N, C-alpha and C positions, 0 to 999 in steps of 0.2 A: 453400285453394281460392280462386280468384278470385271476387270479388263480382260479381254480375250487375248490369248497368247499368240494366235496367228491371225493375220488378216485374210480376207477372202481370196486375195490374189495369191498369197502364200499357200493357202489350202489348195487352190487349183494347181499350182506347181507341184505340190506334194502328190496330188492325185495323178498328174501326168507321169511323175517319177514312179509311182506305184504301178502304173500300166506298163512301164518299160521293164521294171524289175518285179520281184515278187512283193506282195504286200508286206510280208514279214520283214524283208530286207529294207524296204522303204520306211517302215515304221521305226525300225532300230536306228536308221541313219538320221531321221528327223526328230527322234526323241518323243514319239507319240505312240499310243497303243494301236493295235490292229483294229480294235473296235472303233476308235476315232476315225480311222480311214474309211471303214465301212459306212459309218454314219455320214461322213462328209460325202462319200460317193452317192449315197441315197439322196442327200440334200442338194448337192450341186450337180450331180450327174454328168451330163455332157456339156455343161456350160463352159464358155471361154471366159477369159479375164474381162473382156468388154461387157459380156452379158452380166457378170457379177457386179461390175461397177454400175451398170444401169439399174440393176435390181436394188442395190444399196441406195442409189439416188431416189428411186421411186419410193422406197420405204421411208426415207427421211422426209420426202415431200408429203407423203401420206400422214406421217406423224405430225408434221407442221400444220397440215390442214385440219387434223382432228383437234388440235389445240385451239384453233380459231373458232 
């Protein structure tokens, strides 16, 4: 599987930057498309970094339990 370019924490920081600036300017600065920012906004919404870490932990635990 292809490695993701940005971690969830980095995505949250980019989204906060996009809220402060225009989405177009934030996309150019971070080297992503505007569509990626809109998709991340829909996926992560109003989550904070701690929420994303908890979500990742729960997904890993769920995958581990499914293997058992």
